[in-house]
BADO-952581 format. One record per residue (C-alpha): x, y, z; residue number from 1; residue in three letters. Coordinates in Angstrom, 1 decimal, always signed. Last residue first. Example, Ala and Ser with C-alpha at 12.3 -4.5 7.8 and 13.67 -1.06 7.14 Angstrom:
BEGIN
> xx_yy_zz_rovo_zadren
> +13.7_-1.1_+7.1_2_ser .
> +12.3_-4.5_+7.8_1_ala .
***
This chain:
BEGIN
> xx_yy_zz_rovo_zadren
> +1.2_-13.5_-28.2_451_ser .
> +1.2_-9.7_-28.7_450_phe .
> -1.8_-8.6_-26.7_449_leu .
> -1.5_-11.4_-24.1_448_asn .
> -3.4_-9.5_-21.4_447_asp .
> -5.6_-6.5_-21.8_446_arg .
> -5.8_-3.0_-20.1_445_thr .
> -9.2_-1.4_-19.6_444_ile .
> -9.2_-1.5_-15.8_443_asn .
> -12.5_+0.2_-15.1_442_asn .
> -13.8_+2.7_-12.6_441_leu .
> -16.3_+4.9_-14.4_440_trp .
> -19.2_+2.9_-13.0_439_lys .
> -18.3_+3.9_-9.5_438_gly .
> -21.8_+5.1_-8.7_437_ser .
> -20.5_+8.0_-6.7_436_arg .
> -18.9_+9.5_-9.8_435_tyr .
> -22.0_+9.1_-11.9_434_his .
> -24.1_+10.8_-9.2_433_gly .
> -21.5_+13.7_-9.1_432_ile .
> -21.9_+14.2_-12.8_431_val .
> -25.7_+14.0_-12.9_430_trp .
> -26.3_+16.1_-9.9_429_pro .
> -23.5_+18.6_-10.9_428_trp .
> -24.5_+19.2_-14.5_427_lys .
> -26.9_+22.1_-13.8_426_val .
> -24.0_+23.7_-11.9_425_phe .
> -21.8_+24.0_-15.0_424_glu .
> -24.5_+25.5_-17.2_423_asp .
> -25.6_+28.1_-14.7_422_thr .
> -23.3_+30.7_-16.2_421_cys .
> -25.6_+31.1_-19.3_420_leu .
> -28.4_+32.2_-16.9_419_leu .
> -26.2_+34.8_-15.3_418_phe .
> -25.1_+36.2_-18.7_417_tyr .
> -28.7_+36.5_-19.9_416_val .
> -29.6_+38.2_-16.6_415_trp .
> -26.6_+40.6_-17.0_414_met .
> -27.6_+41.5_-20.6_413_val .
> -31.2_+42.5_-19.8_412_pro .
> -33.9_+40.0_-20.8_411_leu .
> -35.4_+40.1_-24.3_410_lys .
> -37.8_+37.2_-23.5_409_leu .
> -37.5_+35.9_-27.1_408_val .
> -34.0_+37.2_-28.2_407_phe .
> -31.8_+37.1_-25.1_406_ala .
> -33.5_+34.7_-22.7_405_ala .
> -34.6_+32.4_-25.5_404_ile .
> -31.1_+32.4_-27.1_403_phe .
> -29.4_+31.8_-23.8_402_gly .
> -31.8_+29.0_-22.8_401_leu .
> -31.3_+27.3_-26.2_400_pro .
> -27.4_+27.4_-25.6_399_val .
> -27.5_+26.3_-22.0_398_ala .
> -30.0_+23.4_-21.9_397_tyr .
> -30.4_+21.1_-25.0_396_ile .
> -27.1_+22.0_-26.8_395_trp .
> -24.7_+22.6_-23.9_394_met .
> -26.0_+20.3_-21.1_393_asp .
> -27.0_+17.6_-23.5_392_ile .
> -23.7_+17.7_-25.4_391_thr .
> -21.7_+18.0_-22.1_390_asp .
> -23.3_+14.9_-20.5_389_cys .
> -23.2_+12.7_-23.6_388_val .
> -19.6_+13.4_-24.3_387_phe .
> -18.6_+13.3_-20.7_386_gly .
> -20.2_+9.8_-20.3_385_phe .
> -18.4_+8.4_-23.4_384_lys .
> -14.9_+9.1_-22.1_383_ser .
> -15.0_+6.3_-19.5_382_asp .
> -11.6_+4.6_-19.6_381_gly .
> -11.1_+4.8_-15.8_380_gly .
> -8.7_+7.8_-16.2_379_ala .
> -11.3_+9.3_-18.4_378_arg .
> -13.8_+9.4_-15.6_377_phe .
> -11.4_+10.9_-13.0_376_val .
> -9.7_+13.6_-15.2_375_gly .
> -11.8_+15.0_-18.0_374_ala .
> -15.2_+14.4_-16.6_373_ile .
> -14.5_+14.5_-12.8_372_leu .
> -11.8_+17.1_-12.7_371_thr .
> -13.5_+19.2_-15.4_370_thr .
> -16.9_+19.1_-13.6_369_asn .
> -15.5_+20.0_-10.2_368_val .
> -13.3_+22.9_-11.5_367_ala .
> -16.0_+24.3_-13.8_366_ala .
> -18.5_+24.7_-11.0_365_gly .
> -15.9_+26.2_-8.7_364_met .
> -14.9_+28.7_-11.4_363_val .
> -18.5_+29.9_-11.7_362_tyr .
> -18.2_+31.1_-8.1_361_tyr .
> -15.8_+34.1_-8.7_360_thr .
> -17.1_+34.1_-12.3_359_asn .
> -20.3_+35.9_-11.2_358_ile .
> -18.2_+38.7_-9.7_357_leu .
> -16.2_+39.1_-12.9_356_leu .
> -19.5_+39.4_-14.9_355_met .
> -20.7_+41.9_-12.4_354_tyr .
> -17.8_+44.3_-12.8_353_lys .
> -17.4_+43.8_-16.5_352_leu .
> -21.1_+44.6_-17.2_351_tyr .
> -20.7_+47.9_-15.2_350_ser .
> -17.5_+48.7_-17.1_349_met .
> -19.3_+48.0_-20.4_348_ala .
> -22.0_+50.5_-19.5_347_gln .
> -19.5_+53.2_-18.5_346_glu .
> -17.6_+52.7_-21.8_345_thr .
> -14.3_+50.7_-21.7_344_leu .
> -10.7_+51.5_-20.9_343_ser .
> -9.8_+48.7_-18.4_342_ala .
> -7.0_+49.5_-16.0_341_tyr .
> -8.9_+50.2_-12.8_340_ser .
> -11.6_+47.6_-13.4_339_leu .
> -9.0_+44.9_-14.2_338_val .
> -7.1_+45.6_-11.0_337_leu .
> -10.3_+45.7_-8.9_336_pro .
> -11.4_+42.3_-10.3_335_thr .
> -8.0_+40.5_-10.2_334_ala .
> -8.4_+39.6_-6.5_333_ala .
> -11.9_+38.2_-7.1_332_leu .
> -10.7_+36.2_-10.1_331_val .
> -7.8_+34.8_-8.1_330_ile .
> -10.2_+34.1_-5.2_329_leu .
> -12.4_+32.1_-7.5_328_gly .
> -9.4_+30.1_-8.6_327_gly .
> -8.4_+29.5_-5.0_326_val .
> -11.9_+28.2_-4.2_325_ala .
> -11.8_+25.9_-7.2_324_gly .
> -8.3_+24.7_-6.2_323_thr .
> -9.6_+23.8_-2.7_322_ile .
> -12.7_+22.0_-4.1_321_val .
> -10.4_+20.2_-6.6_320_thr .
> -8.0_+19.1_-3.9_319_leu .
> -10.9_+17.4_-2.0_318_lys .
> -12.0_+15.8_-5.3_317_met .
> -8.5_+14.5_-5.9_316_leu .
> -8.5_+12.9_-2.4_315_lys .
> -11.8_+11.1_-3.2_314_lys .
> -10.4_+10.0_-6.6_313_ala .
> -7.3_+8.5_-4.8_312_gly .
> -9.6_+6.5_-2.6_311_glu .
> -11.3_+5.0_-5.6_310_arg .
> -7.9_+4.4_-7.2_309_ala .
> -6.8_+2.5_-4.1_308_glu .
> -9.9_+0.4_-4.3_307_glu .
> -9.2_-0.3_-8.0_306_leu .
> -5.6_-1.4_-7.5_305_lys .
> -5.4_-3.2_-10.9_304_asn .
> -1.9_-1.8_-11.5_303_glu .
> -3.5_-0.1_-14.6_302_gly .
> -6.0_+1.5_-12.2_301_ile .
> -3.1_+3.1_-10.3_300_ile .
> -1.4_+4.4_-13.4_299_asn .
> -4.7_+5.8_-14.7_298_gly .
> -5.3_+7.5_-11.3_297_leu .
> -2.0_+9.3_-11.7_296_leu .
> -2.6_+10.4_-15.2_295_ile .
> -6.2_+11.6_-14.5_294_gly .
> -5.1_+13.5_-11.4_293_gly .
> -2.4_+15.4_-13.3_292_ala .
> -4.8_+16.5_-16.0_291_ser .
> -7.6_+17.4_-13.6_290_ala .
> -5.2_+19.3_-11.3_289_met .
> -3.9_+21.3_-14.2_288_gly .
> -7.4_+22.2_-15.2_287_phe .
> -8.1_+23.5_-11.7_286_cys .
> -4.8_+25.4_-11.5_285_leu .
> -5.4_+27.1_-14.9_284_ile .
> -9.0_+28.0_-14.0_283_thr .
> -8.5_+31.5_-12.6_282_gly .
> -6.1_+32.4_-15.4_281_phe .
> -8.7_+31.4_-17.9_280_asn .
> -11.3_+33.4_-16.0_279_arg .
> -9.3_+36.6_-16.2_278_val .
> -8.9_+36.2_-20.0_277_val .
> -12.5_+35.3_-20.5_276_val .
> -13.6_+38.3_-18.4_275_val .
> -11.7_+40.7_-20.7_274_leu .
> -13.5_+39.5_-23.8_273_ser .
> -16.8_+39.5_-21.9_272_asn .
> -16.7_+43.2_-21.2_271_ala .
> -16.0_+44.1_-24.8_270_ala .
> -18.7_+41.8_-26.1_269_val .
> -21.3_+43.1_-23.7_268_ala .
> -20.5_+46.7_-24.6_267_asp .
> -20.5_+45.9_-28.3_266_thr .
> -24.2_+45.0_-28.2_265_gly .
> -26.6_+42.2_-27.5_264_met .
> -25.9_+40.3_-30.7_263_his .
> -22.3_+39.6_-29.6_262_gly .
> -23.6_+38.3_-26.3_261_leu .
> -25.4_+35.4_-28.1_260_ile .
> -22.5_+34.7_-30.4_259_val .
> -20.1_+34.8_-27.5_258_ser .
> -22.2_+32.2_-25.7_257_tyr .
> -22.1_+30.2_-28.9_256_met .
> -18.4_+29.8_-28.4_255_ser .
> -19.2_+27.6_-25.4_254_phe .
> -21.3_+25.3_-27.6_253_gly .
> -18.4_+25.0_-30.0_252_val .
> -16.0_+24.2_-27.1_251_ser .
> -18.3_+21.7_-25.5_250_trp .
> -19.2_+19.7_-28.6_249_ser .
> -15.6_+19.8_-29.8_248_ile .
> -14.2_+18.6_-26.5_247_asp .
> -16.8_+15.8_-26.1_246_asn .
> -16.5_+14.6_-29.7_245_gly .
> -12.8_+14.3_-29.2_244_leu .
> -13.3_+12.4_-25.9_243_ala .
> -16.0_+10.2_-27.5_242_pro .
> -13.6_+9.5_-30.5_241_leu .
> -10.6_+8.8_-28.4_240_ser .
> -11.9_+6.0_-26.1_239_ile .
> -13.5_+3.7_-28.6_238_arg .
> -10.9_+4.5_-31.3_237_val .
> -8.0_+3.6_-28.9_236_phe .
> -9.7_+0.4_-27.8_235_asp .
> -10.3_-0.6_-31.4_234_leu .
> -6.6_+0.0_-32.3_233_phe .
> -5.5_-1.8_-29.2_232_leu .
> -7.5_-4.9_-30.1_231_val .
> -6.6_-4.8_-33.8_230_lys .
> -2.9_-4.7_-33.3_229_asn .
> -0.9_-3.7_-36.4_228_arg .
> +2.5_-2.3_-36.1_227_val .
> +3.1_+0.2_-39.0_226_phe .
> +3.0_+3.3_-36.9_225_met .
> +5.4_+1.6_-34.6_224_tyr .
> +8.2_+2.2_-37.1_223_lys .
> +7.9_+5.9_-36.4_222_phe .
> +9.8_+5.7_-33.2_221_asp .
> +9.6_+8.5_-30.8_220_leu .
> +11.0_+6.3_-28.0_219_lys .
> +9.6_+5.4_-24.6_218_ile .
> +12.2_+4.5_-22.0_217_gly .
> +16.0_+4.4_-22.3_216_lys .
> +16.0_+8.0_-23.7_215_ser .
> +19.0_+9.3_-25.6_214_tyr .
> +17.4_+9.1_-29.0_213_phe .
> +14.0_+10.0_-27.7_212_ser .
> +15.3_+13.2_-26.1_211_val .
> +17.0_+14.1_-29.4_210_ala .
> +13.8_+13.4_-31.4_209_leu .
> +11.8_+15.5_-29.0_208_cys .
> +14.3_+18.3_-29.3_207_ala .
> +14.1_+18.1_-33.1_206_leu .
> +10.3_+18.3_-32.8_205_leu .
> +10.5_+21.4_-30.5_204_glu .
> +12.9_+23.0_-33.0_203_val .
> +10.4_+22.5_-35.8_202_leu .
> +7.6_+23.9_-33.6_201_arg .
> +9.7_+27.0_-32.9_200_ser .
> +10.4_+27.4_-36.6_199_leu .
> +6.8_+27.0_-37.6_198_ser .
> +5.6_+29.4_-34.8_197_thr .
> +8.1_+32.1_-35.8_196_ala .
> +7.2_+31.8_-39.4_195_leu .
> +3.5_+32.2_-38.6_194_ala .
> +4.0_+35.2_-36.4_193_val .
> +6.4_+36.7_-39.0_192_gly .
> +3.7_+36.4_-41.7_191_met .
> +1.6_+38.8_-39.6_190_ala .
> +4.3_+41.5_-39.9_189_gly .
> +7.2_+40.3_-42.1_188_leu .
> +10.0_+42.8_-41.4_187_lys .
> +13.0_+40.9_-42.8_186_pro .
> +15.8_+40.0_-40.3_185_ala .
> +18.6_+42.4_-39.8_184_gly .
> +18.8_+41.9_-36.0_183_phe .
> +15.1_+42.9_-35.6_182_leu .
> +12.5_+43.0_-38.5_181_gly .
> +9.5_+44.0_-36.4_180_phe .
> +7.3_+41.0_-36.9_179_ile .
> +10.2_+38.7_-37.7_178_phe .
> +12.4_+39.3_-34.7_177_val .
> +9.6_+40.0_-32.2_176_ala .
> +7.8_+36.8_-33.1_175_asn .
> +11.2_+35.0_-33.0_174_leu .
> +11.6_+35.8_-29.3_173_phe .
> +8.0_+34.8_-28.4_172_val .
> +8.3_+31.5_-30.3_171_asn .
> +11.7_+30.7_-28.9_170_leu .
> +10.3_+31.0_-25.4_169_ser .
> +7.2_+28.9_-26.3_168_phe .
> +9.2_+26.2_-27.9_167_ala .
> +11.9_+25.9_-25.3_166_ile .
> +9.4_+26.1_-22.4_165_val .
> +7.2_+23.5_-24.2_164_asn .
> +10.1_+21.1_-24.5_163_met .
> +11.0_+21.7_-20.8_162_val .
> +7.4_+21.0_-19.8_161_thr .
> +7.3_+17.8_-21.9_160_ser .
> +10.4_+16.6_-20.1_159_ile .
> +9.0_+17.6_-16.7_158_met .
> +5.9_+15.5_-17.2_157_val .
> +7.6_+12.2_-17.6_156_lys .
> +5.0_+10.5_-15.5_155_gly .
> +4.1_+7.7_-17.9_154_ile .
> +1.0_+9.5_-19.2_153_ser .
> +3.0_+12.7_-19.6_152_arg .
> +5.5_+11.0_-22.0_151_leu .
> +2.6_+9.7_-24.1_150_val .
> +1.1_+13.2_-24.3_149_ala .
> +4.5_+14.6_-25.3_148_leu .
> +4.8_+12.1_-28.1_147_tyr .
> +1.3_+12.8_-29.4_146_val .
> +1.7_+16.6_-29.3_145_glu .
> +5.2_+16.4_-30.9_144_thr .
> +4.1_+14.5_-34.0_143_val .
> +1.0_+16.4_-35.1_142_gly .
> +2.7_+19.7_-34.1_141_trp .
> +5.5_+19.1_-36.5_140_cys .
> +3.0_+18.7_-39.4_139_leu .
> +0.9_+21.7_-38.4_138_tyr .
> +4.0_+23.9_-37.9_137_ser .
> +5.1_+23.3_-41.5_136_val .
> +1.8_+24.8_-42.9_135_ser .
> +2.1_+28.0_-40.8_134_met .
> +4.0_+30.0_-43.5_133_phe .
> +1.2_+29.2_-46.0_132_arg .
> -1.4_+30.0_-43.4_131_leu .
> +0.0_+33.5_-42.7_130_tyr .
> +0.3_+34.2_-46.5_129_ser .
> -3.3_+33.2_-46.9_128_ala .
> -4.4_+35.3_-43.9_127_gly .
> -2.8_+38.5_-45.3_126_val .
> -4.4_+38.0_-48.7_125_ala .
> -7.8_+37.0_-47.3_124_ile .
> -7.8_+39.9_-44.9_123_leu .
> -7.1_+42.3_-47.7_122_glu .
> -9.7_+40.7_-49.9_121_gln .
> -12.5_+40.9_-47.4_120_asp .
> -14.9_+38.0_-48.1_119_asn .
> -14.4_+36.4_-44.8_118_thr .
> -14.4_+33.2_-42.7_117_phe .
> -14.6_+30.3_-45.2_116_val .
> -12.8_+32.6_-47.7_115_arg .
> -9.6_+32.1_-45.6_114_met .
> -9.4_+28.4_-46.4_113_met .
> -9.9_+29.1_-50.1_112_ala .
> -7.0_+31.6_-49.9_111_lys .
> -4.8_+29.0_-48.3_110_pro .
> -5.2_+26.5_-51.1_109_ala .
> -1.8_+24.9_-51.9_108_phe .
> +0.3_+25.2_-48.7_107_thr .
> -2.5_+25.6_-46.1_106_ala .
> -4.5_+22.9_-47.8_105_phe .
> -1.6_+20.4_-47.9_104_gly .
> -0.6_+21.2_-44.3_103_thr .
> -4.2_+20.7_-43.1_102_phe .
> -4.4_+17.3_-44.8_101_cys .
> -0.9_+16.3_-43.6_100_leu .
> -2.0_+17.3_-40.0_99_ser .
> -5.0_+14.8_-40.2_98_ile .
> -2.9_+11.9_-41.5_97_ala .
> -0.1_+12.7_-39.1_96_leu .
> -2.4_+12.8_-36.1_95_ser .
> -4.2_+9.5_-37.0_94_phe .
> -1.2_+7.4_-37.7_93_arg .
> +0.7_+9.1_-34.7_92_leu .
> -2.1_+7.9_-32.4_91_ala .
> -1.7_+4.3_-33.6_90_ile .
> +2.1_+4.5_-33.2_89_gly .
> +1.8_+5.8_-29.7_88_glu .
> -0.6_+3.0_-28.8_87_val .
> +2.0_+0.5_-30.1_86_thr .
> +4.7_+2.1_-28.0_85_gln .
> +2.5_+1.9_-24.9_84_ile .
> +1.6_-1.8_-25.6_83_ala .
> +5.3_-2.6_-25.8_82_gln .
> +5.9_-0.9_-22.5_81_met .
> +3.5_-3.2_-20.6_80_asp .
> +4.2_-2.4_-16.9_79_gly .
> +0.6_-2.7_-15.8_78_lys .
> +0.8_+0.9_-14.3_77_gly .
> +2.3_+1.9_-17.7_76_tyr .
> -0.5_+0.1_-19.4_75_tyr .
> -3.0_+2.2_-17.5_74_gln .
> -1.3_+5.5_-18.2_73_ala .
> -0.7_+4.5_-21.9_72_cys .
> -4.4_+3.8_-22.5_71_leu .
> -5.7_+7.0_-20.9_70_ile .
> -2.9_+9.2_-22.3_69_thr .
> -3.3_+7.8_-25.9_68_ala .
> -7.0_+8.5_-25.9_67_gly .
> -6.5_+11.9_-24.4_66_thr .
> -3.8_+12.7_-26.9_65_gly .
> -6.1_+11.9_-29.8_64_leu .
> -8.8_+14.2_-28.3_63_gly .
> -6.1_+17.0_-27.6_62_tyr .
> -4.8_+16.5_-31.1_61_phe .
> -8.2_+17.1_-32.6_60_val .
> -9.1_+20.0_-30.3_59_met .
> -5.7_+21.6_-31.1_58_phe .
> -6.3_+21.1_-34.8_57_leu .
> -9.6_+22.9_-34.6_56_val .
> -7.9_+25.8_-32.8_55_ser .
> -5.1_+25.8_-35.4_54_ala .
> -7.7_+26.2_-38.1_53_tyr .
> -9.3_+29.1_-36.1_52_asn .
> -6.0_+30.8_-36.2_51_ser .
> -6.7_+32.0_-39.7_50_ala .
> -9.5_+34.2_-38.4_49_leu .
> -7.4_+35.8_-35.6_48_ser .
> -4.4_+36.1_-37.9_47_val .
> -6.5_+38.1_-40.4_46_ala .
> -8.1_+40.3_-37.7_45_ser .
> -4.8_+41.1_-36.0_44_ile .
> -3.1_+41.8_-39.3_43_ser .
> -6.0_+44.0_-40.5_42_ser .
> -5.9_+46.0_-37.2_41_gln .
> -2.3_+47.1_-37.6_40_gly .
> +1.3_+46.2_-37.0_39_val .
> +1.7_+47.5_-33.4_38_tyr .
> -1.3_+45.5_-32.2_37_asn .
> +0.4_+42.5_-33.8_36_leu .
> +2.9_+42.6_-30.9_35_met .
> +0.2_+42.6_-28.2_34_val .
> -1.9_+39.9_-29.9_33_val .
> +1.0_+37.5_-30.4_32_asp .
> +2.3_+38.1_-26.9_31_ala .
> -1.1_+37.2_-25.4_30_ser .
> -1.1_+33.9_-27.2_29_ser .
> +2.4_+33.2_-26.0_28_val .
> +1.5_+34.0_-22.4_27_ala .
> -1.5_+31.7_-22.5_26_ala .
> +0.6_+28.8_-23.6_25_ser .
> +3.3_+29.6_-21.0_24_leu .
> +0.7_+29.6_-18.3_23_leu .
> -0.7_+26.2_-19.5_22_asn .
> +2.8_+24.7_-19.6_21_gln .
> +3.7_+26.0_-16.1_20_ile .
> +0.4_+24.5_-14.8_19_ile .
> +1.3_+21.1_-16.3_18_ile .
> +4.8_+21.3_-14.7_17_pro .
> +3.2_+22.0_-11.2_16_leu .
> +0.5_+19.3_-11.5_15_val .
> +2.7_+16.2_-11.8_14_leu .
> +4.9_+16.6_-8.8_13_lys .
> +1.9_+17.9_-6.9_12_phe .
> +0.0_+14.7_-7.8_11_ile .
> +2.9_+12.5_-6.5_10_gln .
> +3.1_+14.3_-3.2_9_ser .
> -0.7_+14.1_-2.7_8_tyr .
> -1.0_+10.4_-3.5_7_phe .
> +2.0_+9.5_-1.3_6_ala .
> +0.4_+11.2_+1.8_5_asp .
> -1.2_+8.1_+3.3_4_lys .
> +1.7_+5.9_+2.3_3_glu .
> +1.1_+3.5_-0.6_2_arg .
> +0.0_+0.0_+0.0_1_met .
***
């Protein structure tokens, strides 16, 4: 048996690097916007539209990474390294096939990709150049995201953190170099962002290959893409597809909140755009805890220590309540700072104040659901429940409620926003009930896979 505090010490070793990665990712996105602000509005708009393709790819890679992480975490607990390498090969097959499609379109038909979002010829021209420069990054990203997800699943979180630190730091530096033409480099503006991203992704891939070469553990070995194992392939598809569907259904549904507020005036949009940034920082700790908890519980379940996993899930829930409260306090502490520095209209400032206050408790709802759905349930191989739960919550409850409140009942903006922010709490009875039932707790590893 593990010592009483072993679970807590292990989870903190995992969660800190994940939080650092999330903070760096948010910082790079912010740096892009700040630097492009000096280039011009057209560049910001074009890059914002073209970046939708990267957002789609992120959801795809995250779903594939989830499937790989769930299986690899359990097989690592079981001690089956061959199965882990085979799962990595299966995930690489999917990710490379999808990233090759995006790379091909970005290289040969970038203007057609931009026309999906706009008819403005200037934005199409800028966005097409951006996409063409970005094409290499899609291919590199498809490889590194899978490999780093596998490393995280076996507890090698610090390696993936170092890789991300290298890539993100280089990205910010090269952004400045190519956007502004520093050190004799060409002044590329929006194209500079894409070039910087592609170069940093390429360096990250080379770093992964170097780590793999010197590693005695899991290798980034493309020959495993050609290993055929029907059982593992079907398990991967069974877990990854619901996880991918869950993430897409939730993210698209959540984007509809912006659509609803967008039709209620620019003041509501401006206030919400700032709130989203603050809320994201408030939930970084919560989401990091969900990722780390899922990996650790997966390892324990793979060892077939189901009762220990059940106890670990209880401890994770206690930590989640604490991190949810801390996240709410972060939003609350940031409120006076944001209100003092925001340059919005009087009406927008009023919206901003109350939206931030609503998010001080909304973070708790998101923390509990994310930990259970994306952490605990997926650790036990149960990705289907989250897909069904979030789809119903978003598309049968929250989105219709928002549209009815805004455009049928014509309620004030803050009432509409308050109703939209009930979505996480409406799920609680269902989600907590599923957690208590224990139906999520399954050892999905198999014996004699290669005999």
